[in-house]
C-alpha positions as CSV (number, residue, x, y, z in Angstrom):
1,M,103.5,91.3,122.0
2,I,105.2,91.1,118.6
3,S,103.5,89.3,115.7
4,I,105.5,87.7,113.0
5,I,103.7,87.2,109.7
6,I,105.1,84.7,107.2
7,P,103.3,84.6,103.8
8,A,104.0,81.2,102.1
9,F,103.1,79.9,98.7
10,N,104.4,76.4,97.8
11,E,107.2,76.8,100.4
12,E,107.2,73.2,101.5
13,S,110.9,72.7,100.9
14,K,112.0,75.9,102.8
15,L,109.4,76.6,105.4
16,G,110.4,73.9,107.8
17,K,114.0,75.1,108.0
18,S,112.9,78.7,108.5
19,L,110.5,77.8,111.3
20,D,113.3,75.7,113.0
21,E,115.5,78.8,112.9
22,L,112.6,80.9,114.3
23,A,111.9,78.5,117.1
24,A,115.6,78.6,118.2
25,F,115.5,82.4,118.0
26,L,112.4,82.8,120.0
27,K,113.9,80.7,122.9
28,T,116.5,83.5,123.3
29,R,113.9,86.3,123.6
30,K,112.1,87.7,126.6
31,E,109.4,89.4,124.6
32,K,106.1,87.6,123.9
33,F,105.7,86.6,120.2
34,E,103.0,85.2,118.1
35,V,103.7,83.6,114.7
36,I,101.1,83.5,111.9
37,V,101.9,81.5,108.7
38,V,99.6,82.4,105.9
39,D,99.3,79.5,103.5
40,D,98.5,81.4,100.3
41,A,96.5,78.6,98.5
42,S,99.6,76.4,98.2
43,T,99.3,73.2,96.1
44,D,102.0,71.4,98.1
45,K,102.3,70.5,101.8
46,T,103.2,74.0,103.0
47,G,100.3,74.1,105.4
48,Q,101.1,70.7,106.8
49,V,104.7,71.7,107.4
50,A,103.6,74.7,109.3
51,E,101.1,72.7,111.4
52,R,103.8,70.3,112.4
53,C,105.9,73.1,113.8
54,K,103.3,74.0,116.4
55,R,105.1,71.6,118.7
56,K,108.2,73.8,118.5
57,I,106.4,77.2,118.4
58,P,103.4,76.9,120.7
59,N,102.0,80.4,119.8
60,L,101.9,79.6,116.0
61,K,98.8,79.9,114.0
62,V,98.2,78.8,110.4
63,V,95.8,80.7,108.2
64,R,94.8,79.0,104.9
65,L,93.7,81.2,102.0
66,D,91.6,79.8,99.1
67,K,92.6,80.5,95.6
68,S,91.4,83.9,94.5
69,P,91.8,86.3,91.6
70,F,93.3,88.7,94.1
71,A,95.8,86.1,95.3
72,G,99.3,87.3,95.8
73,K,101.8,87.9,98.6
74,G,100.1,91.2,99.4
75,L,96.8,89.5,100.2
76,A,98.6,86.9,102.4
77,V,100.4,89.7,104.3
78,N,97.1,91.7,104.6
79,K,95.1,88.7,106.0
80,G,97.9,87.8,108.4
81,I,98.3,91.3,109.8
82,L,94.6,91.8,110.2
83,E,94.6,88.5,112.3
84,A,97.5,89.7,114.4
85,K,97.2,90.8,118.0
86,G,100.7,92.3,118.5
87,E,101.4,95.9,119.2
88,V,104.2,95.5,116.7
89,T,103.8,93.4,113.5
90,L,106.5,92.2,111.3
91,F,106.3,90.4,108.0
92,T,109.1,88.4,106.5
93,D,109.7,86.1,103.5
94,A,109.2,82.4,104.1
95,D,112.8,81.6,103.1
96,F,114.2,84.1,105.6
97,S,116.2,85.9,103.0
98,T,116.8,88.4,105.8
99,P,117.8,86.4,108.9
100,I,115.2,86.8,111.7
101,E,118.0,88.1,114.0
102,E,117.9,91.4,112.0
103,V,114.5,92.2,113.6
104,D,116.3,94.1,116.4
105,K,117.3,96.7,113.9
106,L,113.7,97.4,113.0
107,L,112.4,97.3,116.6
108,E,115.1,99.8,117.6
109,K,113.8,102.3,115.0
110,L,110.2,101.8,116.2
111,E,111.3,102.5,119.8
112,E,113.0,105.6,118.6
113,G,109.7,106.9,117.2
114,A,109.2,105.5,113.7
115,D,105.8,104.2,112.8
116,I,107.2,101.8,110.2
117,A,110.7,100.3,109.9
118,I,111.7,98.7,106.6
119,G,114.7,96.5,105.8
120,S,116.8,97.8,102.9
121,R,119.3,96.1,100.6
122,A,120.2,99.4,98.9
123,L,121.6,101.4,101.9
124,D,124.6,99.2,102.5
125,R,125.2,96.7,99.7
126,S,128.0,95.0,101.6
127,L,125.3,93.4,103.7
128,V,123.9,91.7,100.6
129,K,125.6,88.4,101.0
130,T,124.2,86.6,98.0
131,R,123.5,88.8,95.0
132,Q,120.7,88.4,92.4
133,N,121.6,87.7,88.8
134,P,122.4,90.9,86.8
135,L,119.0,91.0,85.1
136,R,117.0,90.8,88.3
137,E,119.2,93.4,90.0
138,L,118.8,95.7,87.0
139,M,115.0,95.2,87.1
140,G,115.0,96.1,90.8
141,R,117.0,99.3,90.4
142,I,114.8,100.4,87.5
143,F,111.6,99.7,89.5
144,N,113.0,101.7,92.5
145,I,113.6,104.6,90.2
146,L,110.0,104.4,89.0
147,V,108.7,104.1,92.5
148,R,110.6,107.3,93.6
149,A,109.4,109.1,90.4
150,L,105.7,108.1,90.6
151,T,104.8,107.2,94.2
152,V,107.2,107.2,97.2
153,R,110.2,109.6,97.2
154,G,113.2,109.2,99.4
155,I,113.1,105.4,100.0
156,M,115.8,103.4,98.3
157,D,114.3,99.9,98.6
158,T,110.6,99.5,98.9
159,Q,110.6,95.8,98.0
160,C,112.7,94.1,100.7
161,G,110.3,91.6,102.3
162,F,111.2,92.5,105.9
163,K,109.1,95.3,107.4
164,A,107.7,96.1,110.9
165,F,104.7,98.2,111.8
166,K,103.6,100.0,114.9
167,M,100.0,98.8,114.9
168,S,98.6,101.7,116.9
169,T,99.2,104.0,113.9
170,C,99.4,101.6,111.0
171,K,96.5,99.1,111.3
172,N,94.2,101.4,109.2
173,L,96.7,101.2,106.3
174,F,95.9,97.5,105.9
175,G,92.1,98.1,106.0
176,K,92.5,100.5,103.0
177,Q,94.9,98.3,101.0
178,R,93.7,97.7,97.4
179,V,96.9,96.4,95.7
180,F,97.8,92.8,96.6
181,D,100.4,91.9,93.9
182,F,104.0,93.1,93.6
183,G,103.2,96.7,94.4
184,F,101.5,96.1,97.8
185,D,104.6,97.3,99.7
186,V,104.6,100.5,97.7
187,E,100.9,101.1,98.4
188,L,101.4,100.7,102.1
189,L,104.3,103.2,102.1
190,Y,102.4,105.6,99.9
191,L,99.4,105.5,102.3
192,A,101.8,106.0,105.2
193,R,103.2,109.1,103.6
194,K,99.7,110.5,102.9
195,N,98.9,109.9,106.6
196,E,102.2,111.6,107.6
197,L,103.6,108.5,109.3
198,K,107.3,108.3,110.0
199,I,109.2,105.6,107.9
200,A,112.7,104.5,108.8
201,E,114.8,102.6,106.3
202,V,117.3,100.3,107.8
203,P,120.2,98.4,106.1
204,V,119.8,94.6,106.7
205,V,121.6,91.4,105.9
206,W,120.1,89.7,102.9
207,Y,120.7,86.4,101.0
208,N,119.2,86.1,97.5
209,N,117.1,83.0,96.9
210,P,118.0,81.7,93.5
211,S,114.8,79.8,93.1
212,S,112.7,83.0,93.2
213,K,109.4,82.8,91.3
214,V,109.8,86.2,89.7
215,R,109.3,86.3,85.9
216,P,111.3,89.2,84.4
217,I,109.2,90.5,81.6
218,R,105.6,89.7,82.8
219,D,106.3,90.7,86.4
220,S,108.1,93.9,85.4
221,L,104.9,95.0,83.5
222,A,102.8,94.0,86.4
223,M,104.9,96.0,88.8
224,F,104.7,99.1,86.6
225,A,100.9,98.7,86.3
226,D,100.7,98.5,90.1
227,L,102.4,101.9,90.4
228,L,99.9,103.5,88.0
229,K,97.0,101.9,90.0
230,I,98.3,103.3,93.2
231,R,98.5,106.8,91.8
232,M,95.0,106.5,90.2
233,Y,93.3,105.0,93.3
234,Y,94.3,107.9,95.6
235,A,94.3,110.8,93.1
236,Q,92.2,113.8,94.0
237,K,90.1,115.9,91.6
238,H,91.2,119.3,93.1
239,S,94.9,118.8,93.0
240,P,97.9,119.9,90.8
241,L,97.7,118.9,87.2
242,P,99.7,115.6,87.4
243,E,97.4,114.4,90.2
244,R,94.3,115.4,88.2
245,I,95.4,113.4,85.2
246,F,95.6,110.3,87.3
247,Y,92.2,111.1,88.8
248,Y,90.5,111.4,85.4
249,L,92.3,108.3,84.1
250,Y,90.8,106.3,87.0
251,Q,87.4,107.8,86.6
252,H,87.4,106.8,82.9
253,R,89.5,103.7,83.4
254,T,87.1,101.4,81.4
255,F,87.4,103.6,78.3
256,V,91.2,103.9,78.8
257,R,91.4,100.1,78.9
258,F,89.2,99.9,75.8
259,A,91.5,102.4,74.0
260,I,94.6,100.4,75.0
261,V,93.1,97.2,73.6
262,G,92.1,99.0,70.4
263,A,95.6,100.3,69.9
264,S,97.0,96.8,70.4
265,G,94.5,95.5,67.9
266,T,95.7,98.0,65.4
267,V,99.2,96.6,65.9
268,V,97.9,93.1,65.4
269,D,96.1,94.2,62.2
270,Y,99.1,95.9,60.6
271,S,101.6,93.3,61.7
272,L,99.6,90.4,60.3
273,F,98.8,92.3,57.1
274,F,102.6,92.9,56.6
275,I,103.3,89.2,57.2
276,L,100.6,88.0,54.9
277,T,101.5,90.4,52.0
278,R,105.3,90.5,52.4
279,L,106.2,87.0,53.6
280,I,103.4,84.8,52.5
281,L,102.8,86.9,49.4
282,L,99.0,87.0,49.6
283,P,97.2,89.7,47.6
284,P,96.3,92.7,49.7
285,L,92.6,92.3,49.1
286,V,92.9,88.7,50.5
287,A,95.2,89.6,53.3
288,N,93.3,92.6,54.6
289,P,90.1,90.8,55.8
290,I,92.1,88.1,57.4
291,A,94.2,90.7,59.3
292,V,91.1,92.7,60.3
293,E,89.3,89.7,61.5
294,A,92.3,88.6,63.6
295,A,92.3,92.1,65.2
296,I,88.6,91.9,65.9
297,I,89.1,88.5,67.6
298,W,92.1,89.9,69.6
299,N,90.1,93.0,70.7
300,F,87.1,90.9,71.7
301,A,89.2,88.5,73.8
302,W,91.0,91.3,75.7
303,N,87.9,93.4,76.2
304,N,86.0,90.3,77.4
305,R,88.8,89.3,79.8
306,W,90.1,92.7,80.9
307,T,88.3,95.8,79.9
308,F,84.8,94.7,81.1
309,S,86.0,91.9,83.5
310,G,84.3,93.6,86.5
311,R,80.9,93.4,85.0
312,E,78.2,90.8,85.5
313,I,77.1,90.1,81.9
314,A,74.1,87.9,81.2
315,A,74.9,87.0,77.5
316,P,77.1,83.9,77.0
317,T,80.5,84.4,75.4
318,W,79.5,83.2,71.9
319,K,76.6,85.7,71.8
320,R,78.9,88.6,73.0
321,F,81.3,87.7,70.2
322,V,78.6,87.8,67.5
323,I,77.4,91.2,68.8
324,F,81.0,92.4,68.9
325,Q,81.4,91.4,65.3
326,F,78.3,93.3,64.3
327,V,79.4,96.4,66.2
328,S,82.8,96.2,64.6
329,L,81.0,96.2,61.2
330,G,79.2,99.4,62.3
331,G,82.6,100.9,63.3
332,L,84.0,100.1,59.8
333,L,81.0,101.7,58.1
334,L,81.3,104.8,60.3
335,S,85.0,104.9,59.4
336,Q,84.3,104.7,55.7
337,N,81.6,107.4,55.9
338,S,83.7,109.7,58.0
339,L,86.7,109.3,55.7
340,F,84.6,110.1,52.7
341,I,83.2,113.3,54.3
342,F,86.5,114.5,55.6
343,N,88.4,113.8,52.3
344,R,85.8,114.4,49.6
345,F,83.5,117.0,51.1
346,L,85.9,118.9,53.3
347,G,89.0,118.5,51.2
348,I,91.2,117.1,54.0
349,L,94.3,115.2,53.0
350,D,93.5,111.4,53.1
351,L,96.1,110.5,55.7
352,L,95.0,113.3,58.0
353,A,91.3,112.4,57.3
354,K,92.1,108.8,58.3
355,A,93.7,109.9,61.5
356,L,90.6,112.0,62.3
357,T,88.4,109.0,62.0
358,I,90.3,107.0,64.7
359,P,88.9,108.8,67.8
360,I,85.4,108.8,66.3
361,I,85.4,105.1,65.8
362,A,86.9,104.5,69.2
363,V,84.1,106.4,70.9
364,F,81.5,104.7,68.8
365,N,82.8,101.2,69.5
366,Y,83.2,101.9,73.2
367,I,79.7,103.4,73.6
368,V,77.9,100.6,71.7
369,N,80.0,97.7,73.2
370,S,79.7,99.1,76.7
371,R,75.9,99.5,76.5
372,W,75.2,96.4,74.4
373,T,77.9,93.7,74.0
374,F,79.2,94.0,77.6
375,R,76.3,95.6,79.3
376,D,76.1,94.9,83.1
377,I,72.8,93.2,84.1
378,S,72.4,95.8,86.9
379,R,71.8,98.4,84.1
380,G,68.8,96.6,82.7
381,R,68.2,95.4,79.2
382,A,70.3,96.7,76.3
383,M,68.4,98.7,73.7
384,W,69.6,96.4,70.9
385,Y,67.1,97.6,68.4
386,V,68.5,101.2,68.7
387,Y,72.0,100.1,68.0
388,T,71.0,97.7,65.2
389,S,69.0,100.5,63.5
390,L,72.0,102.8,63.8
391,I,74.3,100.3,62.2
392,F,71.8,99.7,59.3
393,A,71.5,103.5,58.9
394,L,75.3,103.7,58.6
395,L,75.1,100.9,56.0
396,L,72.4,102.7,54.0
397,F,74.4,106.0,54.1
398,Y,77.5,104.2,52.9
399,V,75.6,102.6,50.0
400,L,74.3,106.1,49.0
401,L,77.9,107.5,49.1
402,I,79.2,104.7,47.0
403,N,76.4,105.3,44.4
404,K,77.3,109.0,44.4
405,I,80.9,108.2,43.5
């Protein structure tokens, strides 16, 4: 039996036509098929459209997914394939950008010994009947270059939504899947390569859907992030240097996120300071605390939403923000003390001394915020009195330094 998986998110206007085409196609086939439409938490009548088509396609099943933080086409494909009973499973876009008749090209490759057969728009561009706009096409080509550089070499088009799998060798790939957004195709192919499965890339007819939901800038960043996730998820400690780098980045991913947020906060600080002093003409001593506070708010928001998002934290958001402010004060005091020691006591040039304080402050802020502001309840109570005493000690030391000057 062949299982056809159709992930669908708000495809009410297109799904009926696609399922009509599929019903007509299946009448011409001798093989046994099952069709699974995965309604990916649609807010329109996608599920109802699919249900009505059961009269035309008796072996059609509709799976409804609830809204989830992991929602995405990859999750819909994953759930559909794990529900499938076919020896061969195919997934295809709900708008049938690649006509269903092209399935024979994939099935032929599986019969010839491939474990996975994937449709490709890059091998024969004459088969691309309706092209994307130039920006989307450029995005796709750049992404494919990054895919080949970072994850899967030798495949020209990993993103065409028309792929078939021999389930006897591929089902375990979907059990291991961890990326459910744009990069889910790449992860499956990456895992297939690691398991030494045979992948065949096949040129297929393709029609661009002009109403695609892809957002150029935001989705490009998400795609690149998915590639990095794939490399980090499966990196091994005892491997060549590039692989080990990804391994250690993943092992220390919370700190890496914290550092990225901190760097972005520095950009916010300097940018706002420039605007306030150069464009609004505020005095530097007035502009600086405004810029610093804006950066603190920025850093808190992103650390709360992203860096420590996987933790179960007991403290309400307002309390976390107050603690974060207090810890930031401690970081500022440590920065001042370190700068004084490096510059005045050790005679290091002020700009270099300032640069040397940055990693010190980053480590201090991370340790205290990780163990106090955003402490996971599974790790018990935070030793708030220790961190409070430390920050007051930094304040006392700073006062002594000031008096010495």
